[in-house]
C-alpha positions as CSV (number, residue, x, y, z in Angstrom):
1,X,-3.2,-105.8,11.3
2,X,-4.9,-107.6,14.1
3,X,-3.7,-111.1,14.8
4,X,-5.6,-113.7,16.8
5,X,-4.1,-114.5,20.3
6,X,-3.1,-118.1,19.3
7,X,-0.9,-116.8,16.4
8,X,0.6,-114.2,18.7
9,X,1.6,-116.9,21.1
10,X,3.0,-118.9,18.2
11,X,5.1,-115.9,17.1
12,X,6.4,-115.4,20.7
13,X,7.4,-119.0,20.8
14,X,9.3,-118.7,17.5
15,X,11.1,-115.6,19.0
16,X,12.1,-117.6,22.1
17,X,13.3,-120.6,20.0
18,X,15.4,-118.3,17.8
19,X,17.2,-116.7,20.7
20,X,17.6,-120.0,22.5
21,X,19.3,-121.5,19.3
22,X,21.4,-118.4,19.0
23,X,22.5,-118.5,22.7
24,X,23.5,-122.2,22.4
25,X,25.4,-121.6,19.2
26,X,27.5,-118.9,20.8
27,X,27.9,-121.1,23.9
28,X,29.3,-124.2,22.2
29,X,30.5,-123.1,18.8
30,X,31.1,-119.5,17.9
31,X,32.2,-117.5,20.8
32,X,36.0,-117.6,21.5
33,X,35.4,-115.9,24.9
34,X,33.6,-118.9,26.2
35,X,35.6,-121.8,27.6
36,X,35.2,-125.3,26.3
37,X,32.2,-127.0,27.8
38,X,33.1,-130.5,26.7
39,X,34.7,-131.0,30.1
40,X,32.6,-129.5,32.9
41,X,35.1,-129.0,35.7
42,X,36.2,-132.6,35.7
43,X,32.7,-133.9,34.9
44,X,32.1,-135.4,31.4
45,X,29.0,-133.5,30.0
46,X,27.4,-134.2,26.6
47,X,26.2,-131.4,24.4
48,X,22.5,-132.2,24.9
49,X,23.1,-131.8,28.7
50,X,24.6,-128.4,28.0
51,X,21.4,-127.4,26.2
52,X,19.3,-128.5,29.1
53,X,21.5,-126.6,31.6
54,X,21.3,-123.5,29.5
55,X,17.5,-123.8,29.3
56,X,17.3,-124.1,33.0
57,X,19.6,-121.1,33.6
58,X,17.6,-119.0,31.1
59,X,14.3,-119.8,32.7
60,X,15.9,-119.1,36.1
61,X,17.1,-115.7,34.9
62,X,13.7,-114.9,33.5
63,X,11.9,-115.4,36.8
64,X,12.2,-111.7,37.9
65,X,10.5,-110.7,34.6
66,X,7.4,-112.9,35.3
67,X,5.3,-109.7,35.8
68,X,5.3,-109.2,32.1
69,X,3.2,-112.4,31.7
70,X,1.2,-112.7,34.9
71,X,0.3,-109.1,35.7
72,X,-2.7,-110.0,37.8
73,X,-1.5,-113.0,39.7
74,X,0.5,-111.3,42.5
75,X,0.9,-114.4,44.6
76,X,2.5,-116.2,41.7
77,X,4.9,-113.4,41.0
78,X,6.0,-113.3,44.7
79,X,6.6,-117.1,44.5
80,X,8.7,-116.7,41.4
81,X,10.8,-114.0,43.0
82,X,11.4,-116.2,46.0
83,X,12.4,-119.1,43.7
84,X,14.9,-116.7,42.1
85,X,16.4,-115.3,45.2
86,X,16.8,-118.5,47.3
87,X,19.4,-120.2,45.0
88,X,21.2,-116.9,44.4
89,X,21.4,-116.2,48.1
90,X,22.6,-119.7,48.9
91,X,25.3,-119.4,46.2
92,X,26.7,-116.2,47.6
93,X,26.5,-117.6,51.2
94,X,28.6,-120.6,50.3
95,X,30.9,-118.4,48.2
96,X,30.3,-120.7,45.3
97,X,30.6,-117.8,42.8
98,X,34.1,-117.1,44.2
99,X,35.7,-120.0,45.9
100,X,33.4,-123.0,46.0
101,X,33.4,-125.7,48.6
102,X,31.2,-128.2,47.0
103,X,32.7,-129.6,43.8
104,X,29.4,-130.0,41.9
105,X,28.0,-126.7,42.9
106,X,31.3,-125.0,42.2
107,X,31.3,-126.5,38.8
108,X,27.9,-125.2,38.0
109,X,28.8,-121.8,39.4
110,X,32.0,-121.7,37.4
111,X,30.1,-122.6,34.2
112,X,27.4,-119.9,35.1
113,X,30.0,-117.2,35.3
114,X,32.5,-118.2,32.6
115,X,30.1,-119.4,30.0
116,X,26.5,-118.7,30.5
117,X,26.7,-115.2,31.9
118,X,29.3,-114.2,29.3
119,X,27.0,-115.2,26.5
120,X,24.1,-113.4,28.1
121,X,26.0,-110.1,28.3
122,X,27.2,-110.6,24.7
123,X,23.5,-111.0,23.5
124,X,22.2,-107.9,25.4
125,X,23.2,-105.3,22.8
126,X,22.3,-107.6,19.9
127,X,18.8,-108.3,21.1
128,X,18.2,-104.6,21.7
129,X,19.4,-103.8,18.1
130,X,17.3,-106.5,16.5
131,X,14.1,-105.4,18.2
132,X,14.7,-101.7,17.6
133,X,15.1,-102.6,14.0
134,X,11.9,-104.7,13.8
135,X,9.7,-102.4,15.9
136,X,11.0,-98.9,14.8
137,X,13.2,-98.9,11.7
138,X,11.3,-101.3,9.5
139,X,7.9,-99.8,10.6
140,X,9.0,-96.2,10.1
141,X,11.2,-96.4,7.0
142,X,11.2,-99.8,5.2
143,X,7.4,-100.3,5.2
144,X,7.1,-96.7,3.9
145,X,9.4,-97.6,1.0
146,X,12.2,-95.2,2.3
147,X,14.9,-97.7,1.5
148,X,17.9,-95.3,1.5
149,X,17.0,-93.8,4.8
150,X,16.5,-97.3,6.3
151,X,19.9,-98.4,5.2
152,X,21.6,-95.3,6.7
153,X,19.9,-95.8,10.0
154,X,20.5,-99.6,10.0
155,X,24.2,-99.1,9.3
156,X,24.4,-96.5,12.0
157,X,22.8,-98.8,14.5
158,X,25.2,-101.6,13.6
159,X,28.2,-99.3,14.3
160,X,26.7,-98.0,17.5
161,X,25.7,-101.5,18.7
162,X,29.3,-102.8,18.0
163,X,30.9,-100.0,20.0
164,X,28.4,-100.5,22.8
165,X,29.1,-104.2,22.9
166,X,32.8,-103.6,22.9
167,X,32.6,-101.0,25.6
168,X,30.3,-103.2,27.7
169,X,32.9,-105.9,28.0
170,X,36.0,-103.8,28.3
171,X,34.7,-101.1,30.7
172,X,31.1,-101.7,32.0
173,X,31.4,-105.2,33.4
174,X,34.7,-104.4,35.2
175,X,32.9,-101.7,37.1
176,X,30.1,-103.9,38.2
177,X,31.9,-107.3,38.6
178,X,35.6,-106.6,38.7
179,X,36.4,-110.3,39.5
180,X,34.8,-111.7,36.4
181,X,37.6,-110.4,34.1
182,X,35.4,-110.1,31.0
183,X,37.0,-108.8,27.8
184,X,35.7,-108.6,24.3
185,X,37.2,-111.2,22.0
186,X,36.0,-109.4,18.9
187,X,37.3,-106.3,17.2
188,X,34.8,-103.5,16.5
189,X,34.6,-104.2,12.7
190,X,33.9,-107.9,13.5
191,X,31.1,-106.9,15.9
192,X,29.6,-104.7,13.1
193,X,29.5,-107.7,10.8
194,X,27.9,-109.9,13.5
195,X,25.2,-107.3,14.3
196,X,24.6,-106.8,10.5
197,X,24.2,-110.5,10.1
198,X,21.6,-110.6,12.8
199,X,19.7,-107.7,11.3
200,X,19.7,-109.1,7.8
201,X,18.5,-112.6,9.0
202,X,15.8,-111.3,11.4
203,X,14.6,-108.7,8.9
204,X,14.3,-111.3,6.2
205,X,12.2,-113.5,8.4
206,X,10.1,-110.6,9.5
207,X,9.4,-109.5,5.9
208,X,8.5,-113.0,4.9
209,X,6.0,-113.1,7.8
210,X,4.5,-109.8,6.8
211,X,4.2,-111.0,3.2
212,X,2.4,-114.1,4.4
213,X,0.0,-112.0,6.5
214,X,-0.7,-109.8,3.5
215,X,-1.5,-112.9,1.4
216,X,-3.9,-114.1,4.1
217,X,-5.5,-110.7,4.3
218,X,-6.0,-110.6,0.5
219,X,-7.5,-114.1,0.6
220,X,-9.9,-113.0,3.3
221,X,-10.8,-109.9,1.3
222,X,-11.5,-112.0,-1.8
223,X,-13.8,-114.2,0.3
224,X,-15.6,-111.2,1.7
225,X,-16.2,-109.8,-1.7
226,X,-17.5,-113.2,-2.8
227,X,-19.9,-113.2,0.1
228,X,-21.0,-109.7,-0.8
229,X,-21.5,-110.8,-4.4
230,X,-23.7,-113.7,-3.3
231,X,-25.7,-111.3,-1.0
232,X,-26.3,-108.8,-3.8
233,X,-27.7,-111.1,-6.5
234,X,-29.8,-108.8,-8.6
235,X,-33.3,-109.1,-7.1
236,X,-34.9,-107.8,-10.3
237,X,-33.5,-110.9,-12.1
238,X,-35.3,-113.1,-9.6
239,X,-38.5,-111.1,-9.6
240,X,-38.6,-110.9,-13.4
241,X,-38.1,-114.7,-13.8
242,X,-40.8,-115.4,-11.2
243,X,-43.1,-113.2,-13.2
244,X,-42.2,-115.0,-16.4
245,X,-42.8,-118.3,-14.7
246,X,-46.2,-117.0,-13.4
247,X,-47.2,-115.9,-16.9
248,X,-46.1,-119.2,-18.4
249,X,-48.1,-121.1,-15.7
250,X,-51.2,-119.0,-16.5
251,X,-50.8,-119.8,-20.2
252,X,-50.2,-123.5,-19.3
253,X,-46.9,-123.4,-21.1
254,X,-45.3,-126.9,-21.2
255,X,-41.9,-125.4,-20.5
256,X,-42.9,-124.0,-17.1
257,X,-41.5,-126.9,-15.1
258,X,-38.3,-126.7,-17.2
259,X,-37.8,-123.0,-16.5
260,X,-38.5,-123.6,-12.8
261,X,-35.8,-126.3,-12.7
262,X,-33.3,-124.0,-14.4
263,X,-34.0,-121.2,-11.9
264,X,-33.7,-123.7,-9.0
265,X,-30.3,-124.9,-10.4
266,X,-29.1,-121.4,-10.8
267,X,-30.0,-120.3,-7.2
268,X,-28.6,-123.6,-5.8
269,X,-25.3,-122.9,-7.5
270,X,-25.2,-119.3,-6.4
271,X,-26.0,-120.0,-2.7
272,X,-24.3,-123.3,-2.1
273,X,-21.9,-124.4,-4.8
274,X,-19.6,-121.3,-4.6
275,X,-18.3,-121.7,-1.0
276,X,-14.9,-123.1,-2.2
277,X,-12.1,-120.8,-3.3
278,X,-12.1,-122.2,-6.8
279,X,-14.6,-124.2,-8.8
280,X,-14.6,-126.1,-12.1
281,X,-14.6,-123.8,-15.0
282,X,-17.2,-126.1,-16.6
283,X,-19.7,-125.3,-13.8
284,X,-19.2,-121.6,-14.2
285,X,-19.7,-121.8,-17.9
286,X,-22.8,-123.9,-17.5
287,X,-24.3,-121.5,-14.9
288,X,-23.8,-118.6,-17.4
289,X,-25.5,-120.7,-20.1
290,X,-28.4,-121.3,-17.6
291,X,-28.5,-117.6,-16.8
292,X,-28.7,-116.7,-20.5
293,X,-31.4,-119.2,-21.2
294,X,-33.4,-117.8,-18.3
295,X,-33.0,-114.3,-19.6
296,X,-34.2,-115.5,-23.0
297,X,-37.5,-116.5,-21.5
298,X,-38.3,-112.9,-20.4
299,X,-37.1,-110.9,-23.4
300,X,-38.8,-110.4,-26.7
301,X,-36.8,-112.3,-29.4
302,X,-37.8,-109.8,-32.1
303,X,-36.5,-106.9,-30.0
304,X,-33.3,-108.4,-28.4
305,X,-31.0,-110.8,-30.3
306,X,-29.1,-113.0,-27.8
307,X,-26.0,-115.1,-28.8
308,X,-24.0,-117.3,-26.5
309,X,-20.9,-119.2,-27.6
310,X,-18.7,-121.5,-25.5
311,X,-15.6,-123.2,-27.1
312,X,-13.0,-125.4,-25.6
313,X,-12.5,-128.1,-23.0
314,X,-13.5,-126.6,-19.7
315,X,-13.3,-129.7,-17.5
316,X,-9.6,-129.5,-16.7
317,X,-9.5,-125.9,-15.4
318,X,-10.6,-124.2,-12.2
319,X,-11.6,-120.6,-11.6
320,X,-12.8,-118.3,-8.8
321,X,-16.6,-118.7,-8.5
322,X,-18.9,-115.9,-9.6
323,X,-16.2,-114.1,-11.5
324,X,-17.7,-114.2,-14.9
325,X,-21.4,-114.1,-14.0
326,X,-21.5,-110.4,-13.1
327,X,-20.1,-109.5,-16.5
328,X,-22.8,-111.5,-18.2
329,X,-25.4,-110.0,-16.0
330,X,-24.1,-106.5,-17.0
331,X,-25.0,-107.2,-20.6
332,X,-28.7,-107.8,-19.8
333,X,-28.9,-105.0,-17.2
334,X,-27.8,-102.4,-19.8
335,X,-28.6,-104.1,-23.1
336,X,-32.3,-104.8,-22.7
337,X,-34.6,-101.9,-23.2
338,X,-37.5,-100.5,-25.3
339,X,-35.4,-100.3,-28.5
340,X,-34.0,-103.3,-30.4
341,X,-30.6,-104.5,-29.2
342,X,-28.1,-107.3,-29.4
343,X,-26.3,-109.2,-26.7
344,X,-23.3,-111.5,-27.5
345,X,-21.4,-113.5,-24.9
346,X,-18.4,-115.6,-25.9
347,X,-16.2,-117.9,-23.8
348,X,-13.2,-119.9,-25.0
349,X,-10.4,-121.8,-23.3
350,X,-7.3,-123.1,-25.0
351,X,-5.9,-125.2,-22.1
352,X,-4.0,-122.3,-20.5
353,X,-5.9,-119.0,-21.0
354,X,-9.6,-118.2,-20.6
355,X,-11.0,-115.6,-23.0
356,X,-14.3,-114.0,-22.1
357,X,-15.9,-111.3,-24.2
358,X,-19.2,-109.5,-24.3
359,X,-20.8,-107.1,-26.6
360,X,-24.2,-105.4,-26.3
361,X,-26.0,-102.4,-27.7
362,X,-26.5,-99.9,-24.9
363,X,-30.3,-99.7,-24.6
364,X,-31.9,-96.4,-23.3
365,X,-33.5,-97.1,-20.0
366,X,-35.8,-95.3,-17.6
367,X,-34.0,-94.5,-14.4
368,X,-35.6,-95.9,-11.3
369,X,-35.3,-94.9,-7.7
370,X,-33.3,-97.9,-6.7
371,X,-30.9,-97.7,-9.6
372,X,-31.1,-101.5,-10.1
373,X,-27.7,-101.9,-8.7
374,X,-27.8,-105.7,-8.4
375,X,-24.5,-107.4,-8.4
376,X,-21.1,-106.0,-7.6
377,X,-20.5,-104.5,-11.1
378,X,-17.4,-104.4,-13.3
379,X,-15.3,-102.4,-10.9
380,X,-15.7,-104.9,-8.1
381,X,-14.9,-107.7,-10.5
382,X,-11.7,-105.9,-11.3
383,X,-10.9,-105.8,-7.5
384,X,-11.4,-109.5,-7.3
385,X,-9.2,-110.1,-10.3
386,X,-6.4,-108.1,-8.8
387,X,-6.7,-110.0,-5.6
388,X,-7.0,-113.5,-7.0
389,X,-5.1,-113.3,-10.3
390,X,-2.5,-110.5,-9.9
391,X,-0.4,-110.1,-13.1
392,X,-2.3,-113.0,-14.6
393,X,-5.3,-111.2,-16.2
394,X,-6.2,-108.5,-18.6
395,X,-9.6,-106.7,-18.5
396,X,-10.5,-104.0,-21.0
397,X,-13.9,-102.5,-21.7
398,X,-15.2,-99.4,-23.5
399,X,-18.3,-98.0,-25.1
400,X,-18.4,-96.5,-28.6
401,X,-21.3,-95.5,-30.8
402,X,-23.8,-97.1,-28.3
403,X,-22.0,-100.4,-28.3
404,X,-20.4,-101.7,-25.1
405,X,-17.6,-104.2,-25.5
406,X,-15.7,-106.1,-22.8
407,X,-12.6,-108.3,-23.2
408,X,-11.3,-110.5,-20.3
409,X,-8.3,-112.8,-20.4
410,X,-7.2,-114.9,-17.4
411,X,-4.2,-117.2,-17.2
412,X,-5.6,-120.4,-15.5
413,X,-2.5,-122.6,-16.1
């Protein structure tokens, strides 16, 4: 799924905030391997000051990785490298990391080694495990519904990460920095539980985010289908009504202006009043009534019997626009022909559920080259129902003995 850059930046910011919070929790609360920072080598330091110091140290340690962000600005990368090396070189020159001649600088160096750097090393394996889980295990197994395989791999990664973290403190750091005297203050089984907690928490957040993205995609799909529905209004309906109006005008029928007004209201509703995600059910019912009345003007009453019934209080409910109209249109598309036929459309609402039913005699029709495929048809209405009202609707239709019946029920509560 393609995400716009601004959302990507927002997600990256959330990642950074999560790890910053985690880092500070282990610095001031959770990690027994970190010395108390309430007293900062004789200097009284408040907790909010510790957060600022940690933030400055983290940004400082991130300077060498600036190439990941500014790949084209070489001069800026060189400047950031210099800013990283100068304080580090000065610290070693003054032997601050070891002895310390300046009390304040020695205090910061002591905190950097005993607290900050210890928590950084502790997070290295955890960060690697979390992102391996998000980028590989979830994508390859969990998103493919291979739950058992995912659990096995996740458990194995928790165990491997715990042993790696334990070994890093007790063996690896001593080889690189023998004077730091780092040891792991957690047993292996405790590290397994810690890593598992991180995986469960981050996986839950990631799956919630994926679900939100899926809902957004479904909403966009429903909007696109609505746009397609508006773009595919049956042109034959428009042409037939214009021909009807022309014939009425030639005969100087007094109802000509009334029919023109109805057609105008119908087109205005289709093109302009359906831009919202939902619309009043009363408007949708009225536009179907208008559509039926317009169709009555162009069919022969002796050949096609048309019945429209609307029962209930439709003012207090909303519905997705243009959801019912294609079903009504389907009746006239297939129910009006050379032979006598009947068309019955019923709409009722009981304050919770909408019931919409149609029944029409399938009229034999001459096949045309264009197929008269106006509207999206019943199948595309089904898709919209699944997107907008999942598990809240029932749509059944069948044809028997030349009679086509359709029953739709939607929970609008």
